[in-house]
N, C-alpha and C positions, 0 to 999 in steps of 0.2 A: 518310113519314107523309103522308096525303092530306087536304088541307083544301079545295082548290078543284078542281072537276071539269074545269076547262079547262086544267090544268097537267099535262103528262105528261113522263116521262123516257124518252128514246129512246137505244138503243145501236146501234152499227154505222151504216153509211151506206146510202142507197138504192141498189139496190132491196131490200137485205136488212135494212133498218132495222126494229127492233122497238121499239114504244112501249108504255108502260103508265102509267096515271095513279096507280098505288099503289106498285108495287114492281118493282125490277129486280135480278137477281143476276148478277154477273160472276165467273166461276170459272176461265175459260180463261186460261192464262199467256201472254197476247199483248197487244199494244197494241189498245185498244178505244176507239172514239169514243163519247162520252156527250154528249147534247144535251137541253136542257129547252125546253119550249114556252111558258114564261112568263118574264117579265123578272126576277123575284125568287124563284128556286127555293129558295134557302137558308132562306126563311121558311116553306117548305112541306115540304121533304124533310129527313130526317135521313140521315146516312151512317154505316154500320157496316162497319168493316174487320176482318176475322177472319183468324186464322192458327192452324193446327192443328199441334201438336207432340206426336208419339207417341213417347214414350221407350222403348216396347217394341220399336220398329222401328229407331230411330236412336239413337246414343249421346247422352246428355244429361249433360254434365259441365261446368257453368259456362257454359251458353249465355246470352249477353246478349240480353235482350228490349228492343227499341227500337220506339217508335211512329213510323210513317212520317209525316213532317210535311208532305210536298209534296202529299198527296192532299186535295182539296176543303177548302182552308184556311178558306173562308167559311161552311162548313156546321157544324151541330152534329154532332160526331163521337163515335162510340163505338168504341174499339179493344178487341178481344177476342182472347184467346189460350186455346185449348182444349188442355189438357194431359192426358196419360194415362201411367200406369205400371202395373206389375203390381198385382193386386188386394190383395196383402198389404203393399204398400209405399206410401210417401207421396212426392209430388214436392215438392222443397224450393225455396222462393222466398227468395232472400237479397237484402236491400235494403242500400243504402249506409249509412255510419255515421250519417247524419242520421236514418235510419229513417222510419217512418210511425206515425200515431196513429189510434186508432179513434174514430169519432163515431157518434151515434145515427142511425138510419135516417131519411131525409128531410132531413137537414141537408146543407149544401154546404160545401165547403172554401174558405178565403180566396183561394186562387189559382185556384179554379174547376176544379181537377184532382181528380176524385173517383175513388177506386179501390174496387172491390168484388170479393169472392172467393166463389165458389160451389164446392161439392163435391157429387159425385154418388155417394152411397153409400146404397143402399136409399132412394132418393128424393133430392130436391134440398135442400141445406141452405145457407143464406146465412151465411157466417162473419162478415160485417159490412162496414161501409163505413169507408174510411180516407182520411186526408189525408197530405201530405208532412210530414216533420219530426216525429218522435215517438220513443217508446221501443221500438216494435216493430221488431225487426231481421230476424226470420225467421218464415215461415208454412209449415207442412207439411200440406196437405190430403191425405187418403188417396185412392188409386186414380185417379179422374178429377176434373177441376175446370175452372173457367174464371176467368180474371183479366180484369177489365174496367176500362177507363179512359174516363171521360166528360169531354169538353171542349166547351164551348159555342163557337159560331161566331165570336163577337167576341173570342176569347182566343187568343193565340199559344201554340202547343204547347210546353210545357216539362216533359216527363215525367221520371219517375224510372226510370233504367235499372236493371233488376234481373236477377239470374242465376237460371237454372233448372238443377237437377240431380236425379238420383234420390236420394231420401232413404232412411232406414232402414225396416225392417219395423216395423209398429205395428198395434195394434188400436184406436187412437183415431180418432175422426172427424176430428180435426185437432189439431195442436200449434202453439201460438203462443209464440215466445220473446221475452222483454221484458228490456231493460236499463234498470232504474230510474235516474233521474238523481240526481246528488249534490245535497245541500242539501234544502231543504223543497219537496215536490211532492205532488200528488194526481192520480192517473191513473185514469180510469173504464174499465171493460170490460163487455161484454155477451156473453151466450151466443148461439150460432147461432140464427138465425131470430127473434131478439128484435125486436119484442115478441111475436112468435108463439111457438109451442111448440117446445121443444127436442126433437129426434128421440128416439123410444122406444128403449130398450136401447142407447143410445149413450153414449160418454164423450168428454170433451174436456179437453185439458191445457194449462196455462199454465206456462211455465218462467220464473221471475223471478230476475234477477241483482241483488243488493242491494249498493250500494257499502259499502266498509269504514267502520267507525265510524258507521254509520247504523242507525236502527231503522225497522221497517215495522209497519204496522197494517192488518188486513183489516176492511172494513166492508161489509156487504150493504145496499145502498141500497134495492133493490126486488126482490122475488122472489114467485113463485107456486109452490105445491106441488101436484103432480098427485095423483090417486087411483091408487095403485099396485095393479096386479093381481098382479104378481110382483116380488120384490125390493123394495128401498127406494132412495130418493134419498140419495146420500152425497156428502160433500165430504171429500176426502183431502188431507192436507198431508204432503209428503215433504221432509225436510231431510237434508243430507249427513251420513252416518254416524249417522243416528238412525232410530228406528222410525217407522212410518207412524202419523199421527194421523187418526182417522176421526171426522167430525162430521156433524151434520144441518144443515139450513138454518136452524134456530132456535137452535142452540147458539152460545155466545159464540165468536167467531172470534179468531185470534191477534192480540195487541196488543204493541207495543214489543218485537218480536223482532228478532234480528240474524242475518245470514247468508242465503245463497241458499236458495231453496225452490221446490217444485213444488206446484201445486194442480190436482187432478183432480176434475171434476164428473161423476158417474155418474147416469144416469137409469134408471128402472125401466120395466116394461111398464105403460103407463097406460091409464086409461079415456078414450078419445078423445072421448067425448061431453061430457067436462068440460074445464075449464081445465087446460092442460098445464104443464110446467116452464118457468119463465123466471127469469133472474137478471141483475141489474145490480149490480155491486159496484165498490168503490173501494179502491185501494192507496195508502196515505199513507206518505211517507218523510220522516224528519227526522233531523237529526244526533243522535248518541247523547246529547249533553248532559252528558258527563263530562269536563270540561277537566282538563288536567294543571296543577297549581299548584306553583310553586316560588318560594322566597324566597332571593334572592341577596344575601349579606352580604359586602361588600368592605371593611368598616371595619377589619378586621384584616390585610388584605393591602396592603402598602405599594406604591403606584403601579400597582396592578393594575386593569384595566377589562375589561368583557365586552361583546361585540357579538354579536347574533343577527339573522340576515337570512333572509328568504324567498327561496329560489332555485328552487323548483318552480313549476309553472303551475296548481296546484290553487287555484281561487278560494275554496274553502270553508275553507282553513286560516286560522285566526284567532289572531293573537298579540296580547297586550296586556301593558302594563306599568302597574302601579298602576291597573288597570281601564280603561285607555285603549288602544284598538285601534291598533296601529302595524304598518307593513310592515317596519320595522327597529327593533330594540331596542338601546339603548346604556345600559349600567349604568356610570356614571362611577366613577372610582377614589375610594375612601373613602366610598361611599354604600351604601344598602340599598334593595332594590326587590322588589316582589311581581310575579311573572310568571305569565301564564296562556296555555296552548296548547290550542286546541280543534280537533280533527280535523286535526292537522298530522302527517303521516307524517315519520319521522326523515329520510328522504332529501330532503324538501322544505325543510328549514331547515338553516342552517349556523351553527355556534358557533365564534367566534374570541375570543381574549383577547390582551391586551397588557400590558406593564409598562414604566415609564419608570425608567431608571437614570441618575442625573446626579450631578455634583460641581461645586463652585464654582471650585476652583483645583487645580493639579496636586498640591500637597502633600496635599490631602484626598482625592484619588482613589485608592482602594484596589482591588487586584485583586478581581474578582468572577467567580464561576462562574454561567453561564446555566443555570438549571434551571426547570422548569415548576411553579408553585405549585399546590397542591391547590384545586380549585374545588368548589362546592356539588354534592353528589351527586344532588340533586333535579332537576338539568337533564336533560331526557329525551333529549337528542341528544349524540353524542360530540363531543369537541373536535377541530376540523379543523386549526387552526394556532395557534401562539403566537408573538408578536412582542415583541422587546425593543428599546426605543428608547433609544439611548445618547447622552447629552448631556454635553459636557465643554468646558473652556475652549478658545478659539480658538488659543492658542499651544501646544497640545499635540496629541498623536497617540494614537489608539486602536489597541491591539495585540490582534489576535485569534489565539489559539493553541488547537489541539485539545487537550483534557485527556489524551487517549490517542492516541499515534501522530501522524500528519500528516493534512492535509486533501487531498481530491482535488477538482479543479475539473471540473464536469460540462460536457463539450463534445461535439460530434458526433464519434463515434469513441472517446470517452472518457466515456461516460455513467455516471451514478450509478444503480445498480439496487438500492439499499438501502432499508430501511424508513423511514429518516429522511433528509431533505434540508434543507439550510440555504441560505437566500437572503440575501445581504448587499447592502443598498441604501443610498444616501445619502438625505438628508431629502426631496429632491424626487423620489424614486423611481428615480434613476439607478442601474443595476445594477452592483455591483462584481463579482458572480459568484455562481453556484450551486455549492454544495460538499456533500460528504459525507465520511465517514471513510475511512481506509486509502488514503492517497494520498501525494503528494510535496511538498505545500505546507506548509512548517514554520510560517510566520507571515504574517499580512496586516496591514499598517500603512496606516491611512487618516487623512488630514489633513482630516477633516470629521465632522460628526455622522452616525452611521449607524444603521440598523435591521437587526436579524437576525431572520428569520422561520423558525421550525422547523415543518416539515410531516411528520406521521408517520401510518402506517397505524393505529396504536393507541397513543395516549398513555398508556393505562392500563398498558401494558407498558414504555414508554420515557419516563422522566421527566427524564433527563439525568444529569449535566451535559453540555451540548452544546459549549460553548466556554468558554475562560478569557479574560476581558477584563482588560486592564491599560492603563495610560496612561503615555506617555513624552513626551520632548521633541519639539518641532516638527520636521518633516522638510520639505525643500525640494520634494519631489515630492508629487503628489496621492495616489498609492497606491504602495506597495512590497510586492512579493511575494518572500518568501524561499523558494527552491525547492531541493530535494535530489533530483535525478533518480534513477530506479531504473536498475540495471545490466542488468536482464533485459528491459525493455520501453521503448519510446519514451515521452517525456513531451511533452504538448501544453500550450502556454502561449497564452492568448488575451487580447487587450486587454479592458478593462472594457466592459460593455454589448454584447459581441459577440453577434450580427453587426451591430448597428445603428450602432456607431461610438463613438469616445471623445468625451468632453465637449470643447467648444472650449477651446483654450489650456491644456489639462491635460497633465500629465506622469505617466507610469507607468514604474516600474522593476522589473526582476527581478534579484535577487542569486542567482546559480546556483552552488551548491557542487558541484564535481566531485571525486569521490574520488581518493585517491592511486593512481597507476598507471593512470589513465584519462584520456581526452581526450573532449571533447564535439563531436559532429557536429551542427551547427545548420543547420536548413533552414526557410525561410519558405514554408510550404505554401499560404498564402492571404493576400494583401495587398490592401487596398482604399484607394486614395489619392484625396483630394479635389482640387478645384481651389481653391487658397487665395486668399482676398481679402487677408489680412494675415498676415505671417510665413510660415514654412514648417514642414512636418512634418519630423521628424528621427528616424532610426533609428541608434543608436550602440551599439557593442560595445567594452568595455574589459576588460582583464584586471585582476583585483582586485590592488591594490597598485601599479598602473602608471597613469600619466597618459596614455600614448600610446593613441590609438584604433586598433583593428585594423579597424574598419569604421565608416563614417559616410555616410549617404545621406539626401537630401531627396526630396520628392515628385516633383520634376522629374528625378530621377536613377534609373537602374535599380539596384535593390538586388541584391546578390549572392544567388543562389539558395541556395548552400550555403557554409558556413563551418566550418573546423576550428579549435577553440579548445583549446589545450593543457592548461589547468587552469581553476580557478574564475574566473568572469567576471561582468560587470555589463552587462545589456541595458537600454537606455533608449529609450523612444518618447515623442515630444512631438507634440502636435497644433497646427495653426494655427487661424485663424478662417476656416472654409471659405466659399467662395462657392456651391459646389454639391458634392454628394457628401459622403462621410464618411471618416474615417481609422480603420482597424482592421487587425489582423493576427493570424494564428495561426502560431506557431512550434513546430516539432517538434525535440526534442533527444534524440539517441541517444548513449549512452556507448559508447566503444570502448576496448579495452585498448591502452596505448601499446606501440610497437615500439622498444626502447632499443638503437640501433645501437652506441653506445659500449660498453655492457655486453657485447654480443655479441663485439665486437672484442677487448675486454679478456679475455673468456673464452677466445677462440681463442688469444690471445697467451700466456695463462697455461698453457693445455694444451700449446702448443709448448715453452714453457720447461721445464715438467715433463718432457716427453719428452726434451729435450736433457740434462737433469740425469740422468735414468735411463740414457740412452745413455752419458754420461760416466762414471757409476759403473761400468757394465758394462765399459767399455773399460779403466778403471783396474784393476779386479779381474782382468780377463783378462791385462793386461800384467804385473801383479804375479805371477800364477801362472806365466806363461811365463818370467819372469825367474828365479823360484825353480827352475823345472824345468831351465833352461839351466845354472844354477849347479851342479846335481847331475849333469850329464851328463859323460862322459869320452869320449875319442876313441881310435881305433886307427890307428896310423901304419903305412903300408906304403910302402917305398921306391919312388920313381918311380911311385907310384900315387895314388889319391885318398883323401882323408880322409873318413870317414863317421862319423856319430854314432848311437849306438844309439837316441837319442831321436827320430830322424826318423820321419815318419809312416808309413814302410813297415811298421814293427812294429805289430802289432795291439794291443798293450797298452802303456799309457803308464806313466810313472814313478809317477804317483799311484795307479795301480791295483794294482801289486805291487812287489816288490823283487827281481825276477828279474835285474836288471842289477847287483846287488851280489854280488860273489864274494869269498870268502876265497882260493880258488885254483881253477884250472881244470885238471881232470884230463882231458887231451885223449884219453886212451885210452878214455874212456867216452862220448865224444860220439856216436860211431856204433857203439859196441861191440855193441849188441844186433842189428846188422845183419850183423856179420862171420861169424856162424854160418851164414848162408844161403849154400849152395854156388853157387847161381845167380848170386849177387852176386860172390863171390870169383873165379869162373871168368872174369869179365869184366875183372878187374884185370890189369895188366901183371906181368911176371915179377918185376920188382924190388920189387913190392909184396907178393909172396907170400913169406912167411917164417913164422917162428914167430909165432903169434897171441898177442898179449899183451893184457892187460886194462887197460893204462895207457899214457900218452904220456910221453915225455921232455919236459922243459921246453924251450919254444921260446926260443932266445937271440937271435933277430933275425938280420938279414942280416950277412954277414961282409965284404962288399965295400966298405964305407965306414963313415964315422962317422955315428952316429945324431944327428939333430937334438936339440938340447937343448930340451925342452918343460918349461916351468915350470908346474906344476900348483898349484892352490890347496891350502892346508892341508886335510887331511881333516877332515870333521865328527867331532865326538866320538862315539865308540861305533861308528863305521863301520870296516870292514876295509880293509886296504891291498891294492892290486893288486900282484901279483908282476911283476917285469920280464919282458920278452920273452925267450924262450929262443933259443939258437942253433939254426938249422935242422939243424945236423949232429947235434945231440943228439936230434933227433926222428926218428921212423921214416920221415917223409915226406921225400923228397929235395928239395934246393933247386930252386926254380922258375927256369928260364932267364930271364935278363933280356932279354926281347924287348919291343919296343914293343907296347902294347895299344891297340886302338881304343876309341872312346868307349863302344860298347856292351859292351866287355869290362870296363869299369871297374866297381868295386864301387858306384859312385854311380848305376848304372842297373840296371834289372831288366827282363828280357824278359817281356812280358805273356803269352807262350805257356806260361810255366812254371806248374805247378800248385803251389798253396800247400800242400806236404806236407813231410815230413821231408827228402826228397832234392831237392826242387824239380826234379822231372823235367818234361819237356815234355809238354804235353797235346795238341799238334798240331804239324804241320809247316808250313813256310811261311817267309816273309821275316821277318827280325828286326823286332821292334816294341819298341824299348827304351823304358823309362820312367825318368825321373830319380828317384833316391832321395834324394840329398843336396840341402840347400838352399844349399850353397856354390857360388859362381859358378865355372864351369869355365874353366880356362885354355886357351888355344888349344893344340891338340896339335901336336907337332913332326912334320914330314913323315917318312914312313918311307923310309929309304934302303936301298939294296942292302947296304951295309956293316952296317947294323943287323940285317938278316936273316941 
């Protein structure tokens, strides 16, 4: 801008320096020297910094637009961005969450940063002037446009960085998106070119997002209606899932409506010689004004109190008790109160309730089931948790038992993934443990006042009972857990308040029941030991029923990593008064089946004894049968020969198999009689054997050269036949055998293996003799063969 003729702006250096008292344009992308011929050029010249962004040539997807703060900081500056997209589309300008707000033309912003938006569609249209921080979040001018930021020279540049991208196809001149604020507000808007005329045959759209539980009202503050040559001026309202409402400028506009909506202003073809279309309107928002009322009556619920707390960040949620606005509501036990909730989403408020259960002495303490009492149905939010505060005499102990099954302690690696969880704490908030159902903890005994808090996904489906509470005599420990480990999976035991550590000078015990036939493999998987100022920590393991400790360790001693316990045992841990650090431990118990060596040895011994008995019985039976068989055997005596018994194993059939050895008489003529008719056989016989063939033998009377030995035979068995005496050989057709010495192989006690087992025992092969012994009787030594004997 030129005010004084003696001030010029010069670019480049001599001799190519160019000076101009009014205007200089620098477009080349290089370093350029700029000089002024007057001492205060910022009072005379304005600086405009322009950037062109053509989204038809380069991709525009979230390009961040920033003003250059280092150029001419002392001058009045105008930053401009010229943008272009396809003619049927809009370019989209997205502003940060703080947004911008529209102001009337001619006004300035409080921070002296003023934004303006132009669109070039059948002429130039000024969409308005805006400042930082407002409900406008997005502006979509169609086709081509310019964004301008004006900053005076005495102001440090602090612009709003906005993003540019290609928008959707549209037939609107521009679309402005607005997020109306919560609470009570009134926001003014003006049409393009206001207070000048809105372009003919154009339409402009505003998209309004209305917060929940709020009402909006449209009010036209100022407008002028044109003379339409074609069509009419219309105002359309479009709501989600509803038909379009078309109104004129003079019709009543929507009031006390809820929900998001769109407003479209359509201009007609006007008589340009007259006043055109202008509109200045206001959108007012207020809360719906329909609070939720609820009367909570706790006069009939013994010891029950209700607490309601705001947990969300919504500043417009308003809670009140008896018409007094509070951030936290507490309805005391035995009282009645009227509650009011205005614009409070369910997720922004939390409802909890509690009940006190107490007794004065141990005799008056009766077992109690912990169940959730029914609360007033008018409460608009679900119950988040319920807490039972158990109060009892100091000389007694509270016993907690699951009404169904056992409890499971929730620990890392043994988490509770159920819909209901129970947290047991002492009065001061010290945690005994988090539990759920279907576990291995049979009972929890605590020598202190405790609180049990139940948390559920939906208390309407789960009312309990959650625990069975009873009271017993005082215990020496602070806490006792009775545990029955599972046989299929390891069991984890953790000290109270894990992992933060046990209470100072406290003692906790676990009574672990090991099933019969199992042994417990105990491992300390995580131990945290403190530096003790007074006393010592202790870890002790004892077998139930025994006083002897199988393990005892202090904090200054290394604990055994693993321990094998043969049956049910007692694990005790005691804390000291720490100087630094804390005491805590996690123990893993795995059950293993016992290997009974004595039973195995006894089993083996029993099996061997049974085998010996069976063998003895078999031997006795075999010996008895052999004795019976020998008693029935008879012998054949041959002088100077060997005695053999028909029962020797040379015979293929035994006495028990047939009675072939029992004879009434022996007809010797029939022994080989069926072979005598064979001429080939008789021709081989000597002459003294050839005679008249007879079919019977004479009785063999025995040898005639000596006396027969007297053989005393046992009395015959009843019913059996008698053997006849031996016949004299002279009475037989066979001549007597010469009494010549016989060798061992010629004895009847031996058999040649070359002989075939047939009727004549003929030889099957030639070769050396291979005699086999037939009789079991010991052989006497043979007398030497002399020439005289031969």
